[in-house]
Structure formats: C-alpha cells, structure tokens
TIVO-882949 format. One record per residue (C-alpha): x, y, z; residue number from 0. Coordinates in pm, 1 decimal, padded with zeros to 6 digits. Each point is the difference from the previous one (the first is absolute). Layout:
BEGIN
X	Y	Z	NUM
...
//
This chain:
BEGIN
06083.2	05029.4	03793.7	0
00120.8	-00020.2	00362.2	1
00238.3	00247.4	00170.8	2
00288.8	-00272.0	00011.2	3
-00031.6	-00103.1	-00364.4	4
-00005.5	00366.9	-00105.8	5
00345.2	00067.2	00177.1	6
00133.8	-00334.7	-00144.4	7
-00096.1	00111.2	-00345.8	8
00151.5	00349.3	00048.6	9
00339.3	-00145.4	00148.2	10
00016.0	-00222.9	-00308.2	11
-00029.5	00283.6	-00224.7	12
00273.6	00179.8	00186.0	13
00235.5	-00298.6	-00028.0	14
-00066.3	-00072.4	-00353.7	15
00074.9	00367.9	-00075.1	16
00343.4	-00074.8	00158.6	17
00040.0	-00321.6	-00174.3	18
-00088.8	-00241.5	00249.4	19
-00231.6	-00306.7	-00014.3	20
-00299.0	00015.1	00227.2	21
-00072.9	-00290.3	00244.8	22
-00220.8	-00250.7	-00191.7	23
00070.7	00114.9	-00361.6	24
00196.4	-00212.7	-00258.9	25
00222.6	00136.3	-00261.4	26
-00069.0	-00137.0	-00348.1	27
00219.3	00011.7	-00300.6	28
00309.5	00083.2	00192.7	29
00300.5	-00029.0	-00225.4	30
00317.4	-00201.7	00084.7	31
00226.0	00204.4	00212.3	32
-00229.0	00242.6	00112.8	33
-00025.3	-00159.9	00343.4	34
00321.0	00159.9	00100.0	35
-00118.3	00335.0	-00083.5	36
-00323.2	-00047.5	00188.9	37
00203.3	-00095.7	00307.2	38
00202.3	00314.8	-00036.3	39
-00297.3	00207.4	-00027.0	40
-00148.2	-00165.2	00297.1	41
00322.7	00078.8	00207.4	42
-00029.4	00358.9	-00111.9	43
-00350.7	00068.7	00095.4	44
00061.6	-00160.0	00332.5	45
00315.1	00230.2	00077.2	46
-00207.7	00306.3	-00137.2	47
-00297.7	-00099.8	00235.9	48
00242.6	-00054.0	00294.8	49
00148.7	00360.9	-00069.4	50
-00331.5	00170.6	-00029.0	51
-00104.9	-00165.3	00343.6	52
00314.2	00095.1	00161.7	53
-00020.1	00358.9	-00107.8	54
-00372.2	00018.8	00106.4	55
00093.5	-00134.5	00343.4	56
00273.8	00248.3	00041.1	57
-00208.4	00290.7	-00110.3	58
-00288.3	-00105.0	00234.1	59
00237.0	-00018.1	00300.5	60
00147.1	00350.1	-00092.7	61
-00348.8	00155.3	00006.3	62
-00070.0	-00160.8	00342.1	63
00311.7	00153.8	00149.1	64
-00060.7	00336.8	-00149.0	65
-00358.3	00002.9	00124.7	66
00122.6	-00117.2	00360.8	67
00251.4	00295.3	-00003.5	68
-00279.0	00233.6	-00101.5	69
-00225.4	-00130.9	00254.3	70
00268.5	00088.5	00273.3	71
00085.6	00331.3	-00138.3	72
-00334.3	00128.1	-00126.5	73
-00231.9	-00210.6	00212.7	74
-00114.2	00265.9	00225.3	75
-00099.4	00229.1	-00292.7	76
-00060.3	-00230.6	-00310.8	77
-00063.0	-00353.2	00096.6	78
-00162.5	00065.6	00330.7	79
-00288.4	-00251.9	00064.3	80
00119.1	-00230.1	-00280.9	81
00024.3	-00339.0	00168.6	82
00301.0	-00219.9	-00096.8	83
00161.7	-00325.2	00064.5	84
00309.9	00205.0	00088.7	85
-00177.5	00188.4	00259.8	86
00023.1	-00139.4	00349.3	87
-00306.6	-00043.3	00218.5	88
00163.7	00259.0	00251.3	89
00065.7	00256.0	-00280.3	90
-00127.2	00353.8	00052.2	91
-00220.1	-00093.2	-00328.9	92
-00215.9	-00238.2	00192.0	93
00009.6	00166.3	00344.3	94
-00113.3	00323.5	00098.4	95
00265.6	00248.7	-00021.4	96
00117.6	00141.7	00335.8	97
00181.8	00339.1	-00020.7	98
00266.5	00043.4	00276.2	99
-00026.9	00288.6	00231.0	100
00282.1	00232.0	-00029.6	101
00039.7	00257.0	00242.4	102
00020.3	00337.3	-00163.3	103
00243.6	00255.8	00109.1	104
-00192.3	00312.6	00045.1	105
00221.5	00295.9	-00125.0	106
-00061.6	00356.0	00109.7	107
-00134.7	00215.3	-00293.8	108
00267.6	00202.8	-00177.4	109
00038.9	00358.3	00106.4	110
-00047.8	00231.4	-00319.7	111
00213.8	00300.9	00014.1	112
00178.7	00220.0	-00262.5	113
00364.7	-00130.6	-00003.4	114
00248.4	00288.7	00060.9	115
00295.8	-00217.4	-00122.2	116
00232.1	-00291.2	00108.3	117
00212.6	-00055.0	00301.0	118
00282.9	-00253.9	-00001.0	119
00172.8	-00082.4	00323.3	120
00338.1	-00185.1	00074.4	121
00000.6	-00102.3	00358.7	122
00314.2	-00003.1	00208.6	123
00099.8	-00194.9	00288.9	124
-00091.6	-00326.5	00171.0	125
-00334.9	-00179.2	-00051.9	126
-00186.3	00182.4	00296.4	127
00136.6	00334.4	-00097.6	128
-00127.0	-00056.0	-00350.5	129
-00331.0	-00127.3	00149.6	130
-00077.6	00329.6	00168.0	131
00119.4	00189.9	-00301.1	132
-00232.3	-00189.0	-00211.3	133
-00300.9	00103.1	00223.0	134
00123.0	00350.0	-00000.5	135
00012.7	-00001.0	-00394.1	136
-00356.9	-00136.9	-00030.6	137
-00136.4	00272.2	00235.6	138
00189.5	00264.2	-00204.3	139
-00125.1	-00124.3	-00336.5	140
-00351.8	-00030.3	00116.7	141
00000.9	00375.2	00154.5	142
00151.6	00112.0	-00341.8	143
-00232.0	-00185.1	-00231.6	144
00287.5	-00144.8	-00197.7	145
00063.5	-00359.4	-00114.8	146
00264.2	-00198.4	00194.3	147
00227.1	-00241.9	-00146.5	148
00054.8	-00313.8	00204.8	149
00328.9	00107.2	00193.4	150
00337.3	-00126.5	-00073.4	151
00184.9	-00160.4	00289.6	152
00354.7	00078.0	00095.0	153
00248.4	-00220.3	-00142.6	154
00326.0	00200.8	00037.8	155
00023.6	00026.8	00372.2	156
00220.5	-00205.0	00238.0	157
-00240.7	-00302.9	-00027.1	158
00011.4	-00010.6	-00383.5	159
-00339.2	-00176.0	-00015.0	160
-00106.3	-00052.5	-00360.1	161
-00380.4	-00058.6	00102.4	162
-00253.0	00195.1	-00186.0	163
-00338.5	00124.2	00147.3	164
-00196.2	-00310.5	-00106.6	165
00263.4	-00238.0	00140.2	166
-00078.5	00128.4	00345.9	167
-00349.9	00154.3	-00011.7	168
-00332.2	-00130.9	-00173.9	169
00017.2	00264.6	-00270.4	170
-00348.4	-00073.1	-00145.4	171
-00150.9	00013.6	00346.8	172
00166.6	00330.9	00065.8	173
-00120.9	00169.3	-00311.1	174
-00371.7	-00155.0	00010.2	175
-00035.0	00083.4	00384.6	176
00088.1	00361.8	-00061.4	177
-00195.1	00068.6	-00313.6	178
-00266.5	00194.4	00178.2	179
00267.5	00239.3	00121.7	180
00273.9	00040.6	-00263.7	181
00091.4	-00141.8	-00344.5	182
00310.9	-00225.3	00010.0	183
00153.8	-00143.5	-00306.0	184
00278.0	-00272.9	-00021.4	185
00171.4	00221.1	-00269.1	186
-00036.5	00328.6	-00195.0	187
-00219.1	00003.7	-00298.3	188
00218.7	-00083.6	-00320.3	189
00051.4	00350.5	-00135.1	190
00092.7	00129.0	00355.3	191
00212.6	-00314.3	00047.5	192
00197.7	00077.2	-00285.9	193
00068.4	00347.3	00129.2	194
00117.7	-00135.7	00340.1	195
00243.1	-00248.7	-00175.1	196
00155.6	00296.2	-00183.9	197
00041.5	00178.8	00326.4	198
-00247.0	00267.0	-00076.5	199
-00141.2	-00017.0	00364.1	200
00030.0	00277.4	00274.8	201
00166.8	-00160.4	00290.1	202
00025.7	00137.9	00361.5	203
00026.8	-00093.0	00365.8	204
-00306.9	00142.1	00181.3	205
00067.5	00202.0	00325.5	206
00005.1	-00220.4	00301.6	207
-00273.2	00021.3	00262.1	208
-00213.8	00241.3	-00226.1	209
-00373.5	00061.6	00049.0	210
-00248.1	-00044.3	-00266.4	211
-00004.9	00376.0	-00091.8	212
00355.0	-00047.3	-00124.5	213
-00104.0	-00266.2	-00240.6	214
-00314.0	00201.4	-00098.8	215
00189.6	00327.1	-00075.6	216
00337.9	-00106.8	-00115.5	217
-00024.2	-00365.9	-00133.2	218
-00323.1	00006.1	-00166.5	219
00097.6	00292.5	-00252.3	220
00321.1	-00191.2	-00084.2	221
-00229.8	-00325.5	-00078.9	222
-00227.9	00214.8	-00218.6	223
00276.0	00164.9	-00188.0	224
00223.1	-00328.2	-00049.3	225
-00273.9	-00235.5	-00012.6	226
00221.5	-00259.0	00167.1	227
00186.2	00060.9	00335.7	228
00247.3	-00243.0	00140.2	229
00061.2	-00000.1	00387.8	230
00349.9	-00140.7	00028.1	231
-00004.3	-00011.6	00394.3	232
-00307.9	-00102.0	00204.4	233
00113.1	-00032.1	00351.5	234
-00187.8	00206.9	00263.8	235
-00145.6	00241.9	-00288.2	236
-00325.8	00061.1	00181.3	237
-00063.4	00158.7	00339.5	238
-00101.8	-00223.3	00297.1	239
-00264.2	00258.1	00112.0	240
-00200.7	00292.8	-00104.7	241
-00130.5	-00179.6	-00293.6	242
-00396.7	-00046.3	-00085.0	243
-00174.2	-00293.6	00174.2	244
-00076.9	-00151.9	-00338.4	245
00378.6	-00014.0	-00083.7	246
00096.9	-00152.0	00324.2	247
-00274.7	-00276.9	-00019.6	248
00111.6	-00063.1	-00384.2	249
00359.6	-00059.3	00116.4	250
-00135.9	-00252.4	00243.6	251
-00216.1	-00163.1	-00268.4	252
00297.7	-00060.0	-00232.3	253
00213.7	-00123.1	00280.9	254
-00247.5	-00248.0	00165.4	255
-00210.1	-00110.2	-00278.7	256
00151.4	00085.3	-00352.2	257
00348.5	-00116.3	00056.9	258
-00033.7	-00365.9	00019.7	259
00290.5	-00219.2	-00054.0	260
00017.6	-00255.0	-00289.2	261
-00169.8	-00356.5	00063.9	262
00331.5	-00161.8	-00005.9	263
00127.8	00231.5	00295.6	264
-00331.6	-00023.7	00182.1	265
-00004.2	-00369.6	-00007.5	266
00338.8	-00037.7	00106.8	267
-00039.1	00248.1	00282.0	268
-00320.4	-00181.3	00136.2	269
00198.8	-00324.3	-00012.7	270
00265.3	00147.8	00237.7	271
-00276.0	00137.0	00227.0	272
-00146.8	-00344.6	00022.6	273
00311.9	-00173.1	00069.6	274
00055.8	00255.4	00297.2	275
-00348.7	-00018.7	00123.6	276
00017.3	-00373.3	00026.5	277
00276.0	00049.1	00238.9	278
-00180.0	00252.9	00214.5	279
00016.8	00379.5	00064.1	280
00299.9	00187.9	-00190.3	281
00164.3	00332.0	00026.6	282
00141.9	00182.7	-00290.5	283
00331.0	00166.3	00065.2	284
00104.0	00260.2	-00296.2	285
00351.3	-00039.3	00100.0	286
00135.7	00298.7	-00219.4	287
00376.6	-00111.3	00027.9	288
00110.9	-00051.9	-00359.3	289
00298.5	00114.1	-00170.3	290
-00164.1	00282.8	-00185.3	291
-00175.5	00136.6	00286.9	292
00318.0	00003.4	00207.9	293
00209.2	00170.4	-00273.5	294
-00273.7	00254.5	-00078.0	295
-00054.0	00097.5	00355.1	296
00367.0	-00003.2	00096.9	297
-00093.0	-00230.0	00318.2	298
00279.5	-00258.2	00066.9	299
-00062.7	-00063.4	00380.9	300
00136.9	-00360.6	00070.0	301
00172.4	-00033.7	-00319.8	302
00356.4	-00092.7	-00027.3	303
00263.4	00267.5	-00145.3	304
-00007.7	-00201.6	-00344.3	305
-00387.8	00018.0	-00026.2	306
00003.0	00355.0	00094.5	307
00236.0	00076.0	-00277.6	308
-00208.6	-00197.8	-00246.5	309
-00306.0	00178.0	00098.9	310
00186.5	00328.6	-00069.8	311
00109.5	-00102.7	-00346.1	312
-00331.8	-00099.5	-00090.4	313
-00151.9	00326.7	00126.9	314
00233.4	00195.6	-00227.4	315
-00060.1	-00224.6	-00300.9	316
-00360.3	00144.5	-00047.9	317
00013.1	00329.9	-00094.0	318
-00377.6	00076.8	00077.8	319
00076.4	-00092.4	00376.3	320
00069.0	00366.4	00076.9	321
00142.1	-00044.8	00360.3	322
00345.6	-00138.0	-00004.4	323
00161.8	00106.9	00336.1	324
-00214.8	-00151.5	00271.5	325
00084.3	-00035.8	00376.8	326
-00151.3	-00332.2	00091.1	327
-00021.4	00020.2	00367.0	328
-00135.9	00338.5	-00000.5	329
-00266.7	-00099.1	-00238.6	330
-00071.0	-00295.8	00206.3	331
-00047.1	00205.6	00317.6	332
-00244.6	00222.6	-00183.6	333
-00217.2	-00317.9	-00076.3	334
00081.8	00024.8	-00368.3	335
00138.8	-00359.1	-00035.9	336
-00178.9	-00316.2	-00039.3	337
00033.7	-00232.7	00298.0	338
00261.4	-00273.3	-00030.0	339
-00111.2	-00361.7	00036.1	340
00158.9	-00019.6	00350.9	341
-00176.7	00318.5	00106.9	342
-00339.3	-00142.6	-00140.9	343
00027.4	-00322.2	00215.1	344
00050.1	00212.0	00293.9	345
-00303.5	00191.9	-00069.4	346
-00222.8	-00305.2	-00076.1	347
00091.0	-00151.1	00334.9	348
-00060.2	00331.0	00183.1	349
-00351.3	00009.4	-00158.5	350
-00062.0	-00354.9	00136.0	351
-00050.5	-00138.5	-00354.1	352
-00059.1	-00363.1	00043.1	353
00334.6	-00199.3	-00071.5	354
-00186.8	-00271.6	-00181.5	355
-00179.8	00239.2	-00245.6	356
00102.8	-00037.0	-00372.2	357
00195.2	00302.3	-00096.3	358
-00017.7	00054.4	-00379.4	359
00282.1	00202.9	-00150.6	360
-00142.4	00252.3	-00270.0	361
00329.4	00124.0	-00138.8	362
00253.0	-00072.7	-00247.3	363
00328.8	-00153.4	00082.9	364
00117.3	00110.8	00341.8	365
00349.5	00167.3	-00000.1	366
00255.4	-00211.9	00191.6	367
-00211.6	-00311.4	-00045.0	368
-00031.4	-00277.9	00266.1	369
00255.5	00179.6	00222.1	370
-00232.3	00303.6	00049.1	371
-00299.8	-00199.9	00011.5	372
00132.9	-00223.0	00278.2	373
-00136.1	00207.2	00297.1	374
-00348.1	00005.3	-00152.0	375
-00000.3	-00355.8	-00094.7	376
00100.4	-00098.5	00357.2	377
-00264.8	00207.6	00165.0	378
-00274.4	-00121.1	-00252.3	379
00077.9	-00333.6	-00150.3	380
-00311.2	00007.4	-00226.8	381
00155.7	00261.5	-00245.7	382
-00123.5	-00059.1	-00349.8	383
00027.0	00141.7	-00341.4	384
-00193.2	-00071.1	-00318.0	385
00317.8	-00172.4	-00130.3	386
-00039.3	-00235.2	00261.0	387
-00390.1	-00063.9	-00035.4	388
00009.2	-00031.1	-00356.2	389
00210.1	-00230.1	-00234.5	390
00248.5	00139.1	-00236.7	391
-00237.4	-00072.5	-00303.9	392
-00265.9	00211.6	00156.8	393
00220.3	00307.2	00028.4	394
00220.0	-00073.2	-00309.6	395
-00171.1	00279.0	-00212.8	396
-00005.9	00233.1	00276.3	397
00369.9	-00013.2	00103.6	398
00123.1	00274.7	-00236.8	399
-00314.2	00212.8	00065.8	400
00026.8	00179.0	00313.8	401
-00319.1	00195.4	-00037.5	402
-00196.6	-00335.9	-00044.9	403
00175.7	-00135.4	00298.0	404
-00092.7	00318.1	00199.0	405
-00350.4	-00061.9	-00107.4	406
-00010.8	-00349.3	00149.9	407
00130.3	00159.5	00342.7	408
-00263.0	00270.4	-00033.5	409
-00288.5	-00252.7	-00012.9	410
00145.6	-00201.6	00312.0	411
00045.0	00316.4	00184.4	412
-00372.1	00113.8	-00048.9	413
-00111.3	-00344.7	00143.1	414
00234.0	-00023.6	00296.7	415
-00108.0	00015.5	00350.7	416
00259.5	00241.9	00081.7	417
00197.7	00234.1	-00223.5	418
00313.2	00166.0	00108.0	419
00249.7	00201.4	-00210.3	420
00327.2	00084.4	00108.1	421
00045.6	00308.0	-00221.8	422
-00289.0	00229.3	-00122.0	423
00057.3	-00051.4	-00376.9	424
-00247.1	00017.8	-00265.4	425
-00105.7	-00372.6	00052.7	426
-00049.4	00054.2	00365.8	427
-00211.5	00313.8	-00042.2	428
-00219.4	-00148.1	-00280.6	429
-00056.2	-00332.6	00189.3	430
-00080.4	00181.5	00324.4	431
-00270.5	00207.3	-00198.4	432
-00143.5	-00295.2	-00170.6	433
-00028.9	-00192.5	00344.3	434
-00177.3	00305.9	00137.0	435
-00235.0	-00012.3	-00288.3	436
-00053.9	-00380.0	00062.8	437
-00147.1	00081.1	00348.8	438
00310.4	00152.0	00180.8	439
00197.6	-00342.7	00018.6	440
00278.9	-00010.2	00258.7	441
00317.1	00199.3	-00121.6	442
00261.9	00094.5	00223.2	443
00177.8	00306.0	-00124.1	444
00333.2	00022.6	00192.2	445
00137.2	00325.7	00155.2	446
00356.9	-00070.1	-00121.6	447
00143.0	00320.0	00162.2	448
-00109.1	-00095.5	00351.6	449
00066.9	-00369.1	-00035.7	450
00364.4	00066.4	-00097.6	451
00051.2	00187.0	00308.2	452
-00167.6	-00277.8	00210.0	453
00204.8	-00257.1	-00172.5	454
00335.6	00166.1	00040.9	455
-00090.7	00040.1	00384.0	456
-00085.1	-00368.5	00030.9	457
00309.3	-00125.4	-00199.8	458
00229.0	00231.8	00220.8	459
-00169.0	-00127.0	00337.3	460
-00160.7	00318.7	00106.5	461
-00352.2	-00139.6	-00050.3	462
-00102.3	-00350.6	00119.0	463
-00229.7	-00229.6	-00215.2	464
-00330.7	00076.6	00189.8	465
00032.4	00376.1	-00026.1	466
00117.6	-00026.2	-00368.9	467
-00296.3	-00233.8	-00073.2	468
-00254.9	00238.5	00176.1	469
00133.3	00291.4	-00168.3	470
-00036.5	-00138.3	-00348.8	471
-00341.3	-00128.1	00078.7	472
-00098.3	00342.7	00133.4	473
00144.4	00179.0	-00311.7	474
-00221.1	-00209.4	-00249.4	475
-00314.3	-00034.5	00198.6	476
-00169.0	00246.8	-00243.0	477
00199.3	-00090.8	-00299.1	478
-00189.8	-00319.0	-00103.1	479
-00185.9	00131.0	-00322.0	480
-00288.1	00147.1	00206.2	481
-00220.1	00287.9	-00168.3	482
00199.7	00333.6	00008.4	483
00005.8	00305.6	-00192.7	484
00297.9	00067.0	-00252.2	485
00239.2	00255.5	00138.7	486
00015.5	00314.2	-00226.2	487
00315.1	00202.4	-00020.9	488
-00048.6	00310.7	-00207.8	489
00282.9	00058.3	-00262.8	490
00172.4	-00317.8	00121.7	491
-00216.2	-00270.6	-00167.4	492
00303.4	-00250.3	00005.3	493
-00021.9	-00004.8	00358.1	494
-00365.1	-00036.2	00053.7	495
-00204.2	-00313.2	-00015.6	496
-00025.4	-00158.8	-00337.1	497
-00351.1	-00033.7	-00148.2	498
00022.0	-00356.4	-00087.0	499
00114.5	-00081.3	00354.1	500
-00322.1	00132.1	00142.1	501
-00260.7	00063.7	-00247.2	502
-00237.2	00125.3	00262.0	503
-00261.3	00136.1	-00257.3	504
-00061.7	-00337.4	-00113.8	505
-00008.5	-00185.0	00335.1	506
-00295.7	-00119.2	00192.9	507
-00070.8	00254.8	00277.3	508
00110.3	-00149.0	00339.5	509
-00246.3	-00065.0	00296.0	510
00268.1	00122.1	00244.6	511
00187.9	00322.8	-00001.2	512
00312.9	00028.0	-00192.5	513
00300.1	-00081.6	00199.0	514
00263.3	00248.8	00118.9	515
00351.0	-00034.1	-00081.3	516
00287.9	00132.9	00235.6	517
00330.3	00026.9	-00177.5	518
00314.3	-00066.0	00170.7	519
00071.1	00366.5	00027.3	520
-00318.8	00043.4	00191.6	521
-00217.8	00157.3	-00289.4	522
-00354.9	-00107.6	00038.3	523
-00184.3	-00024.2	-00322.2	524
-00356.2	00013.9	00097.6	525
-00234.2	-00205.9	-00209.7	526
-00364.5	00053.3	-00060.7	527
-00248.1	-00178.7	-00215.5	528
-00043.9	00121.0	-00348.1	529
-00299.7	00218.6	-00071.6	530
//
C-alpha cells in the first residue's frame, strides 16, 4: 500500500469515527429523514475541526514568542550557538563576540589599621572656608587612626545654602581616592547611628590653630572614651606650621586631588571657561563687595547714609558676628576693608591692565548695583559674569545654592590668565594657593593699606597719574604669585600666612631664588629656597 493511500485510509477512519462520510463511499440503507441528521453531524465535525486547528495555531505562535523571548534573555547562557530564523546575520550569535575595552580605575589599596573611633564634623562658613576645614579634618583623622564620616556642610550661616557634601563634591571619588590613608564613611554604622540620632554623642569645638600634639593628647582620649566625637566647628582648627611633612602633604592631596566637584558643576564650569577662551585672554576679579562682606567688616566707604545704616542693622542682626561698633574709615586706612569697585578700576588702570581684556567678576551681587559698578564698566567695557555668559536655564538649579555658584567661580578663577582678589578672604587665599600648585600662575595680591594711601593722594590732587601708576606697579612687582616662604608669626597664627594660600611643602622647587617682599613699613622679609 502506498504512503498516500495509507493516509487516506487513516483520515477516513478518523472522519468515520466522527460521523462523517469518506470521499468515494456510499451510505446504503439510510432511513428517510436521516439526511438532516447527517448534515448536522457534518457541520458539527467541521466546527470542531476548525476549533482544533485554530487552537493549535495559537498554541504554536505562543511557543514561538516564548522561545524568542528566551533567546534574547538567556541567549548568551542557554541558547548560545543555536541558530534561529529570528537571529539576524549580524547577531553576536553568528559573529565573533568583541568585548569592549573599559578603562579600569585603579584604586589605591585600603590602609588597614585599628580603628580608634569615629569623628563627625559640621563645617562652618562659606565654601572655601569649609574646603580648607575638610582637608584639615582628613589629616587629623588619618593621624589619629579614626574613621571620618563625610563632613556636613554649613546650612545655617548667612548664605543658608541647603547643599549637602555630595551636591558640591564627588563623594565617591573623595572616599575612594583616600582609602589608602583613612577610612571615610557616608554615615555611621547602624548601631552608632541610632546613638547619634538620640543625641548620645560628645560634641565640641577643637581649639583653633592647634598642632597635632593637641589632637593626640587631648582629642584622641575623648574619641576612645565616647567612641564618637562631633566637631561642631572646623574653621582654622589646625596650625599652619610646625606639623609633620606627611600631614602637610596630605592636606594638599585632599585639596588638589580628592576634593573634585560634581560632574554637573565641572561641566558647567568648563563651558564658562570655553566661552571666555573663545574671546581671548581673561582676568578674574574677585570683587568682594557684597552686602554680607560690608556688613560683617563694617566697611561703608562710598556708601550712602541709608546704605551705611542698612549695613549696620544687618551686622546687629547676626549674633555670631561679634564686632558691632566699627570705625569704617579707620579700618579702611589700616588696609582691612575690601577695595570698592571705583578703587579697583583705578588700580587696574594703574597696573596697565589692557582695557579690552575680559574681566570676569567672581562674586555675588555687588552692593549698590550698577551705580557702584559704573566706574569699573566704563574703564573695562568687557566686564562679564556667569549670569551673562550662561542662560537662565543653565543656572536655574544653582540660583539658591551660593556654595555651588561659588564652585563655578572657583573653577573659572583657577583657569584665568590673571587672578586679582580685592580682599584677602578665604576664596582669595585658597585660589592663590591652588594657582601656585598649578605652576605659580599669575595672581596679584593687592597691598590694600598702601593702595588706600596712594588712592587718597591721587584723588585729592597731591599725586599725579604717572607717579600714582609707577608707585602701584613698584609695590606689586613681587606680589604676582611667585615662589615665597610663608611668613610665620609665633603666637599670632591669625596674622601669619595661611597654609592654603602658600602650601610650600607641596610645591615644585623653584629654579630661581625665592623673591623678597618689602612691606610698606620698610620691613624686609628675606626669602631663601626651601631646604
């Protein structure tokens, strides 16, 4: 029997079982009226057959879809090498797999040490004051063999910036890059965290300008006793001088390598720098003439009576600003006031700064607005700010975050052709030191006490322009950021050179001798190369 005849016979049997007639067969002996029943049976059998075929088709397609999904999900592990009509010719299953080369970040090995306890810190002040404090706290934690909790930033000062550490700095980089020196955690372990939340933590301000022996002899026993110690103030809590070389170098490492801004801040800062560079060289002027600075210092030279009264009210409104009664003119003559925008314009001209150079203002809102900026804008028409170079959408998130705005100014200040601060505040000092570290980039530190005398003589007509300009240039010939030694004043650390303004232990040794600075009172501070 042929294969075709065999299958016909099988189909006939199948249909006969369902009450159908097979093609070629005759029904004998059929009773009258039975034809209707036969037709109904035929209809039913066709319906059943159609349903079976439909269900089979749906089942088959469901299986195909499931296998396709499995091929995509488990292909690399289970179905690898199984050819399929669903596998395109360029699929990894048909081509030799190419593993992308990912550059590995090599982390330093962890330093293993017996942990003496945990140190929590609450930084105070603006961004750059806190920056120096963070560097100090890392150095102290390393020396004491303790675990440092990521520092908390100041949110209660005049600026009221709600930013957390991770909003300004790359916290993961900060932790990982220092793992060979000190253990840093984002928060306390759970058991100790509950203690801290209940207020069961020893809190204290360390003594200002302390050397490392103070922390070894007085702070370490407290940490061992209480397990957790919280430093509620961190400004200038470590001495500028007299510390082991390893401590000084670690302070530099934290400042110049570990404290990296977030990618968002870095990207926006680089964009500002690109815009400035496209238009030629630029000078950054840290014009510290904001309302908070004037109120705090008591300096109101050039202000109206109403403005002077407003600044006084503000000074009394902040109880932690201890000095309330201030003689503005006396303070100015002592060189303790920031230069005004008008005075700054005169000095830039006297230094022969090119009128067409871009002058980037690294500061907040200038007190007095356009009225006080008029002289500077007239003398230097290319005065710009980040708010001019960037659109509102770029700065939208940063507007109410003064520390993040200061971070942008910090980045631009580092990259400028010339950096000139009009007051020696924390940003001025920290940027000056960072620019030294980057290769002694040109930074003009103004001698405000002498400049005020020269400006007053010029304004009252006793000094002509040529003599005025010559005197200004001569005064600042050796104040351009060249290598110098820090000035050390025993028992008066606040008056000596700030470590972060001149981190000499971390700087490349100069080929030429150190410069000599002759102060306005005739004192010659001789400089010799470091040993």
